ROSEZA-772661 format. One record per residue: x, y, z of N, C-alpha, C in turn. Coordinates in Angstrom, 2 decimals. Each point is the difference from the previous one (the first is absolute). Last residue first. Layout:
<atom <X; Y; Z>; <X; Y; Z>; <X; Y; Z>>,
...
//
This chain:
<atom <3.75; 25.95; -20.22>; <0.11; -1.15; 0.11>; <-0.61; -1.21; -0.96>>,
<atom <0.23; 5.36; 1.39>; <0.30; -0.64; -1.93>; <0.22; -1.37; 0.09>>,
<atom <-2.20; 4.22; 3.03>; <0.70; -1.74; 0.37>; <-0.13; -0.04; -1.62>>,
<atom <-1.45; 4.54; 1.39>; <0.95; -0.12; -0.05>; <1.15; -1.23; 0.03>>,
<atom <-4.89; 0.67; 0.92>; <0.15; 0.12; -1.47>; <1.64; 0.13; -0.45>>,
<atom <-1.26; -1.37; 4.45>; <-0.67; -0.53; -0.87>; <0.44; 0.06; -1.56>>,
<atom <0.71; 2.98; 3.41>; <1.08; -0.98; 0.49>; <-0.38; -0.82; -1.46>>,
<atom <-3.17; 3.20; 0.49>; <1.15; 1.12; -0.54>; <1.07; -1.76; 0.10>>,
<atom <-4.23; -0.67; 2.16>; <0.02; 0.08; -1.66>; <1.68; 0.12; -0.60>>,
<atom <-0.53; -2.78; 4.70>; <0.03; 1.59; -0.74>; <-0.11; 0.13; -0.91>>,
<atom <-0.78; -4.54; 1.21>; <0.79; 0.45; 0.14>; <-0.31; 1.24; -0.22>>,
<atom <-2.45; -3.96; -0.26>; <0.07; 0.34; 1.24>; <1.00; 1.09; 0.38>>,
<atom <-0.66; -2.59; -4.25>; <-1.31; -0.07; 0.42>; <-0.03; 1.38; 1.30>>,
<atom <4.19; -1.81; -1.76>; <-0.54; 1.19; -1.22>; <-1.70; 0.46; 0.69>>,
<atom <2.43; -3.81; 2.50>; <0.70; 1.36; 0.28>; <-0.41; 0.90; -0.96>>,
<atom <-2.00; -4.50; -0.93>; <-0.84; 0.85; 1.56>; <1.00; 1.15; 0.13>>,
<atom <1.58; -2.12; -4.25>; <-1.47; 0.85; 0.26>; <-0.60; 0.31; 1.30>>,
<atom <4.39; -1.80; -0.63>; <-0.17; 1.18; -0.37>; <-1.57; 0.84; 0.10>>,
<atom <0.58; -4.55; 1.88>; <0.33; 0.77; 1.07>; <0.22; 1.47; -0.78>>,
<atom <-1.08; -3.75; -2.56>; <-1.39; 0.70; 0.79>; <0.95; 1.05; 0.97>>,
<atom <3.31; -2.28; -3.29>; <-1.32; 0.75; -0.32>; <-1.42; 0.75; 0.50>>,
<atom <3.48; -3.06; 2.10>; <0.42; 1.77; 0.03>; <-0.61; 0.80; -1.33>>,
<atom <-2.12; -4.85; 1.44>; <0.38; 1.21; 1.13>; <0.68; 1.10; -0.17>>,
<atom <0.60; -3.10; -3.39>; <-1.76; 0.59; 0.02>; <-0.13; 0.57; 0.78>>,
<atom <4.45; -1.67; -0.07>; <-0.89; 0.79; -1.17>; <-0.88; 0.69; -0.32>>,
<atom <1.14; -3.65; 3.34>; <0.68; 1.78; 0.48>; <-0.47; 0.61; -1.18>>,
<atom <-3.28; -3.78; 0.49>; <1.39; 0.20; -0.40>; <0.34; 1.28; 0.35>>,
<atom <-3.92; -2.36; 3.01>; <0.36; 0.88; -1.14>; <1.19; 0.14; -0.69>>,
<atom <-2.40; -3.34; 3.52>; <-0.19; 0.07; -1.05>; <0.26; 1.15; -1.31>>,
<atom <0.55; -0.01; 4.83>; <1.32; -1.25; -0.53>; <-0.51; -0.26; -1.38>>,
<atom <-2.51; 3.69; 2.42>; <1.17; 0.22; 0.20>; <0.67; -1.10; -0.85>>,
<atom <-4.97; 1.05; -0.57>; <0.58; -0.28; 0.92>; <2.10; -0.26; -0.75>>,
<atom <-3.76; 3.79; 0.10>; <0.38; -0.66; -0.32>; <0.45; -1.55; 0.56>>,
<atom <-3.57; 5.01; 0.73>; <0.97; -0.58; 0.45>; <0.72; -1.53; -1.44>>,
<atom <-1.71; 5.25; -0.27>; <-0.31; -1.40; -0.63>; <0.86; -1.21; 0.92>>,
<atom <-2.68; 6.02; 0.36>; <1.14; -1.29; 0.40>; <-0.06; -1.07; -0.76>>,
<atom <-2.66; 4.41; -0.53>; <0.76; -0.47; -0.51>; <1.47; -0.32; 0.70>>,
<atom <-5.67; -1.18; 1.16>; <1.00; 1.16; 0.12>; <1.16; -0.72; -1.03>>,
<atom <-4.48; -2.00; -0.03>; <0.15; 1.47; 0.01>; <1.06; 1.02; -0.14>>,
<atom <-0.08; -4.74; 2.22>; <-0.75; 0.03; -0.97>; <-0.79; 1.77; -0.04>>,
<atom <3.10; -2.90; 3.60>; <0.64; 0.73; -1.37>; <-0.63; 0.83; -1.00>>,
<atom <-1.34; -3.13; 4.05>; <0.44; 1.71; 0.51>; <0.77; 0.77; -1.25>>,
<atom <-2.04; -4.74; -0.91>; <-0.92; 1.37; 0.25>; <0.83; 0.87; 0.53>>,
<atom <3.04; -2.41; -3.13>; <-1.24; -0.68; 1.29>; <-0.48; 1.21; 0.22>>,
<atom <3.57; -1.94; -4.22>; <-1.21; 0.90; 0.58>; <-0.85; -0.31; 1.20>>,
<atom <4.75; -1.00; -3.58>; <-0.98; -0.31; 0.17>; <-0.72; 1.17; 1.38>>,
<atom <4.66; -2.30; -3.90>; <-1.23; 1.13; 0.65>; <-0.95; -0.47; 0.37>>,
<atom <2.91; -3.29; -1.69>; <0.58; 1.07; 0.77>; <-0.56; 1.02; 0.67>>,
<atom <-2.50; -3.58; -2.59>; <0.79; -0.88; 0.96>; <1.34; 0.92; 0.69>>,
<atom <-3.09; 1.58; -3.12>; <-0.52; -0.07; 1.26>; <0.79; -0.99; 1.20>>,
<atom <0.31; 2.88; -5.12>; <1.18; -0.88; 0.86>; <-0.64; 0.14; 1.47>>,
<atom <-2.35; 2.50; -3.36>; <0.93; -0.63; -0.75>; <0.80; -1.16; 0.45>>,
<atom <-3.38; 2.34; 2.40>; <-0.83; -0.80; -1.11>; <1.36; -0.93; -0.66>>,
<atom <1.30; 3.36; 3.28>; <-0.64; -0.96; 0.63>; <-0.85; -0.91; -1.03>>,
<atom <1.95; 3.56; -1.65>; <0.89; -0.24; 0.81>; <-0.32; -1.21; 0.11>>,
<atom <-2.95; 3.13; -1.43>; <0.49; -1.14; -0.98>; <1.02; -0.52; 0.40>>,
<atom <-1.84; 3.14; 3.57>; <-1.03; -1.37; -0.74>; <0.73; -0.88; -0.88>>,
<atom <2.46; 3.63; 1.61>; <-0.47; -1.16; 0.79>; <-0.59; -1.43; -0.16>>,
<atom <0.27; 4.36; -2.35>; <1.12; -0.79; -0.28>; <0.38; -1.18; 0.52>>,
<atom <-3.46; 3.38; 0.54>; <-0.20; -0.57; -0.64>; <1.10; -0.82; -0.60>>,
<atom <0.19; 2.71; 3.71>; <-1.12; -1.54; 0.27>; <-0.23; -0.48; -1.34>>,
<atom <4.51; 1.49; 1.25>; <-1.22; 1.00; -0.16>; <-0.98; -1.10; 0.07>>,
<atom <4.39; -0.44; 3.18>; <-0.53; -0.01; -1.71>; <-1.10; 0.18; -0.17>>,
<atom <3.43; -0.80; 4.19>; <-0.70; 0.89; -0.52>; <0.17; -0.17; -1.22>>,
<atom <1.46; -4.34; 2.87>; <0.03; 1.03; -0.87>; <-1.12; 1.18; -0.20>>,
<atom <1.75; -4.20; 3.20>; <-0.96; 0.80; -0.24>; <0.69; 0.98; -0.54>>,
<atom <1.56; -5.17; 1.31>; <0.36; 0.61; -0.47>; <-1.28; 1.36; 0.10>>,
<atom <1.08; -4.72; 2.35>; <-1.04; 0.56; -0.14>; <0.63; 1.34; -0.14>>,
<atom <1.41; -4.14; 2.23>; <-0.25; -0.49; -1.72>; <-0.76; 1.33; -0.77>>,
<atom <1.70; 0.43; 5.12>; <0.65; -1.33; -1.16>; <-0.09; 0.10; -1.44>>,
<atom <-2.31; 4.42; 1.85>; <0.00; -1.13; 0.94>; <1.15; -0.96; -0.70>>,
<atom <-1.00; 4.70; -1.56>; <-1.16; -0.58; 0.62>; <0.74; -0.97; 1.55>>,
<atom <2.34; 3.60; -3.44>; <-0.03; -1.72; 0.12>; <-1.12; 0.01; 1.63>>,
<atom <-0.14; 4.46; -4.27>; <0.57; -0.68; 1.84>; <0.36; -1.70; 0.44>>,
<atom <-0.50; 4.84; -4.15>; <0.66; -1.78; -0.15>; <0.36; 0.12; 1.64>>,
<atom <-1.40; 4.09; -1.32>; <-0.04; -0.35; -0.88>; <-0.11; -1.64; -0.05>>,
<atom <-0.52; 4.79; 3.83>; <0.48; -1.40; -0.21>; <-0.29; -0.78; -1.87>>,
<atom <0.98; 5.58; 2.03>; <-1.05; -1.09; -0.49>; <0.56; -1.54; -0.44>>,
<atom <2.51; 4.48; 0.88>; <-0.77; -0.82; 1.15>; <-0.84; -0.87; 0.23>>,
<atom <2.95; 1.37; -3.85>; <-0.35; 1.47; -0.01>; <-0.90; -0.37; 1.75>>,
<atom <0.93; -4.63; -1.54>; <0.66; 1.16; -0.53>; <-1.11; 1.08; -0.01>>,
<atom <1.32; -5.10; 2.34>; <-0.86; 1.15; -0.34>; <0.69; 0.93; -1.11>>,
<atom <0.03; -5.42; 2.14>; <0.53; 0.80; -1.12>; <-0.73; 1.18; 0.35>>,
<atom <-0.27; -3.78; 4.04>; <-0.57; 0.66; -1.28>; <1.12; 0.87; -0.72>>,
<atom <-1.15; -4.04; 4.09>; <0.67; 1.03; -0.37>; <-0.48; 0.63; -1.38>>,
<atom <-3.03; -0.59; 4.44>; <0.31; -0.78; -1.25>; <1.61; 0.83; -0.73>>,
<atom <-3.58; 2.00; 3.26>; <1.16; -1.13; 0.84>; <0.35; -0.93; -0.99>>,
<atom <-2.85; 3.43; -2.03>; <-0.61; -0.82; 1.32>; <1.15; -0.73; 0.04>>,
<atom <2.48; 1.81; -2.56>; <-1.30; 0.07; -0.59>; <-0.71; -1.09; 1.06>>,
<atom <5.37; 1.96; -0.40>; <-0.78; -0.94; 0.27>; <-1.63; 0.72; -0.10>>,
<atom <5.33; 0.93; -2.19>; <-0.72; -0.09; 0.96>; <-1.14; -0.98; 0.03>>,
<atom <3.44; 2.19; -3.18>; <0.71; -1.42; 0.54>; <-0.95; 0.82; 1.11>>,
<atom <0.28; 2.68; -4.28>; <0.23; -0.20; 0.84>; <-0.34; -1.59; 0.69>>,
<atom <1.26; 2.46; -5.14>; <-1.15; -0.44; 0.68>; <0.98; -0.29; 1.55>>,
<atom <1.07; 3.22; -3.44>; <-0.44; 0.12; 0.53>; <-1.03; -1.25; 1.13>>,
<atom <1.30; -0.70; -4.90>; <0.55; 0.72; 0.53>; <-0.85; 0.50; 1.32>>,
<atom <0.92; -4.56; -3.42>; <-1.11; 0.68; 0.35>; <0.66; 0.96; 1.07>>,
<atom <2.09; -3.55; -2.81>; <0.26; 1.75; 0.05>; <-0.95; 0.54; 0.48>>,
<atom <0.27; -4.75; -0.41>; <-0.99; 0.56; -1.01>; <0.43; 1.63; 0.13>>,
<atom <2.02; -3.44; 2.97>; <0.60; -0.12; -1.92>; <-0.58; 1.19; -0.69>>,
<atom <-1.33; 0.03; 4.84>; <1.30; 0.84; -0.51>; <0.38; -0.51; -1.46>>,
<atom <-3.64; -1.87; 1.66>; <-0.80; 1.36; -0.22>; <2.14; 0.80; 0.17>>,
<atom <-0.32; -4.35; 0.46>; <-0.64; -0.19; -1.19>; <-0.04; 1.67; -0.15>>,
<atom <1.64; -1.33; 3.92>; <1.04; -0.67; -0.72>; <-0.80; 0.28; -1.71>>,
<atom <-2.83; 0.56; 4.39>; <1.02; 0.96; -0.18>; <0.87; -0.48; -1.26>>,
<atom <-3.10; -3.04; 0.69>; <-0.30; 1.41; -0.75>; <0.55; 1.22; 0.07>>,
<atom <1.36; -4.15; 2.04>; <-0.03; -0.30; -1.69>; <-0.27; 1.49; -0.26>>,
<atom <0.09; -0.24; 3.98>; <1.38; 0.27; -0.52>; <-0.15; -0.28; -1.54>>,
<atom <-3.65; -1.18; 2.79>; <0.17; 2.01; 0.04>; <1.24; 0.15; -0.80>>,
<atom <-0.64; -4.41; 0.69>; <-1.26; 0.28; -1.09>; <0.07; 1.44; 0.25>>,
<atom <2.39; -1.94; 3.30>; <1.20; -0.88; -1.36>; <-1.69; 0.99; -1.06>>,
<atom <-1.19; 0.93; 4.12>; <1.08; 0.43; 0.08>; <0.97; -0.48; -1.63>>,
<atom <-3.89; -1.82; 1.60>; <-0.41; 1.13; -0.25>; <1.72; 0.87; -0.28>>,
<atom <0.01; -5.67; -0.85>; <-0.52; 1.10; 1.19>; <-0.35; 1.39; -0.52>>,
<atom <-0.44; -5.20; -1.94>; <0.56; 1.44; -0.40>; <-0.52; 0.93; 1.46>>,
<atom <0.02; -5.92; 0.00>; <-0.62; 1.47; -0.77>; <0.86; 0.89; 0.74>>,
//
């Protein structure tokens, strides 16, 4: 079983590889989180689950496309957050989703200047 710390280290490594600017290591509701502009965009909920910020339209599309990775619980219905199975997602796809979550939460000027 993977630990929360191991999953968080993976998120930090992938966000660094993506060259995401102004990423802060922090917490959200007591869980390890990555933030930009004081807003979390990726959180490790437990030793199996990462929660990413995402538009509701994109969330629905990804859940349909890859239900083995992305899912929703009643808690997240109608909210721009999507849980995913950490063990089921590749580094390449997770990096792409981190970039999207970062863009979704970053201040406009910062996001406009990011060309990653």
